[in-house]
Structures are given as structure tokens and as C-alpha cells.
C-alpha positions, 0 to 999 in steps of 0.5 A, a space after each residue: 760486358 757491351 753486347 756481341 762479346 762471349 765471356 765463357 769463350 772455352 780454353 786452356 788455363 794455365 798458372 804460372 810457376 809459383 803461382 800462389 792460392 787464397 789471399 786472407 779475405 780482405 777488410 774491404 775489396 773494390 772490382 772495376 769492371 767497364 760495364 755492368 756484368 763485367 765484375 761478375 763475370 770477373 770475380 763474382 765467386 772471389 767477391 762472394 767467397 770474400 762478402 761471405 767472411 765480412 768483407 766490404 765489397 765496392 764495385 765500380 762500373 765506369 761506363 753507362 751499358 747504353 749499347 749493351 743490346 742488339 735490339 736498334 730500338 730499344 730506349 736508350 734513357 731505360 736501358 742505362 736504369 736497366 742495367 744500374 738496376 740489374 748492377 744493383 740486384 747482381 752485387 746485392 746477390 753476391 752479398 756485396 755490402 758497399 757502394 755500387 758507384 756508375 762513372 756514366 761514361 758512354 758505353 763504346 767510349 771510355 778513354 784512360 785520360 786524367 779525368 777519368 783517372 782522378 774519379 777513380 783514383 777518387 773512388 779508391 781513396 774514398 772505398 779505401 781497399 784491401 785488395 783492388 780489382 780490374 780487368 787485365 789491361 795487357 790482355 793480347 788481342 782484346 778488341 773491346 776498348 772500354 775494357 783496356 782502358 777500365 784496365 789502364 783506368 784500375 792501374 792508373 788510378 791506384 797509383 793516382 790514388 797512393 801518392 798524396 801529390 796527387 789530385 790534392 784537392 780531392 776530399 778522401 787521404 791518399 790510400 794504398 792497397 796491399 793487392 791488385 789482381 788483374 783478371 782475364 790474365 792471359 798469365 795469371 798467377 794467382 788462384 782463389 777457390 770459388 768450390 762454394 760460391 758457383 751458385 752466388 757467381 750464376 745468380 748474380 750473372 743471371 740479374 743481369 737479365 737484359 744481356 741475355 740474348 747479346 752476352 750469355 748467348 741464352 733467350 731459352 731454357 736449352 740455351 740458359 741450362 747451357 750458359 750455366 755448364 759453360 760458366 761451371 766449366 770455365 770454373 772448372 778449367 781454372 780449377 784443374 789448373 789449380 789443384 781446386 774444384 773450382 776457381 777464379 784465375 789473376 795475375 796478382 801484383 802485390 809490389 803497389 
């Protein structure tokens, strides 16, 4: 997440008729986020649950996070290094045992071109996920271009990764995931029960200390307590819509 966005804005969650629940624990998962901390906001509880069951969780971050601050005097190189350290710490907190990779595109300038698509497809082929997770690029009224483009890269990268005639020069064979889960969907139709993994999700978010002011909107003890409540409230609202105590919801695409 980059500065001046609130991923915990209150919302009413409604699942589509015929929604599904709880995929089998995948052997491998790959979550693709635009910025450091996007994965934790979008699917941290789900990844923690799967990791706890033995899934190898990999994380791909598309940008360098270099604009994720409200301080105009912040040293960019230091911020990039800090955000990478925070992302790795968050992955460890979730129990992720796979790779954390950074494509390093400048924050706010991510494009969905063949060059980036090839990078995403190559990492999908390398990690061979059973489940791929990412931003929903079809979300209405999304302002941030990185989130839109990271979502397109997830979908377009999957198509390229699955078909052998795309980027045949790459070192890894083609790979087709079984499922694609898109978070932030306007019309979610799949829920993952994360009732036992709120604390893991929250702790992973707290690893992103550089984002307390700009994303979590929390610099005092009271504000940190409110942030924790906001995370819990969002999971609880999704759980209520799903008949669960807590849930993370997604658009599920299984015709891949």
C-alpha cells in the first residue's frame, strides 16, 4: 500500500448466490501485491491459515514502495530498503516459507506491459502455485494505478505462464494454477474462514512500521488500538456474510 489510502474503509459485504467456501489447503500459493503490505491486507489471514497447514507461501511485490510516506524529506533509498525488510518480516510472521520477491518498479509508475507480464509469468512458472492470489483489476472506481495494473499483471501473467508459447525463452516450464483468488472484489463469491488467524494477520500488518502514519492512520496507542479493531471489524463483517466468525472474501476463478 502506498500513502493516503485506507484499505479498512467500512463496507457491507455481500456474497453472490452460490458462493464457495474454503479451498483445500494448496501445496503452494503465490500472492501478488502492488506494494509491500497489500498482500497482508488482502489475504493475510488466508495465507497464515494455509501456511499453518503446510502450504508453501510465496509473495511477489511489484513496486519498490518508494512513495509510501508522507514525509517529503524521506530518503528514498532508505525507504525502499525498509519496506523490503518489513515485507520479509511480515511474510515470516504469516509463516510463509517460500520466496519473497520484489520486481522493484517505481511506486506509482507500475505499468501492465509485456515486460512486466513476462516477469510475473516467470515467477509463476518458478513457484508453480496451486492457488494464485492478487488484486481484482475489475474493481469499480479504483484510483490507484498500481493496484489496477498489479491486478492485470496477475491475470495476464497467469495466462502467459500457463501456455508454453508465451515467453519460451524462460528457464521454467509452463504452469497452470488450479485457482485464482482476487481480493477487493466488488462481487465476491468465495470466502476463506480465517477465524483462528486474526492475530497472525494483524501481527503481519504491524511489521510494516513505516506505514503506521500513512496507511494505518495510527501513531498513538489509541489509534493503534483502533486500527486493530478496524482489521477485526472488516474480517467479522465478511464472516457474517459468510456464516463464519471471520472471513476473507474473494472473486474465485477456476476456469483457468
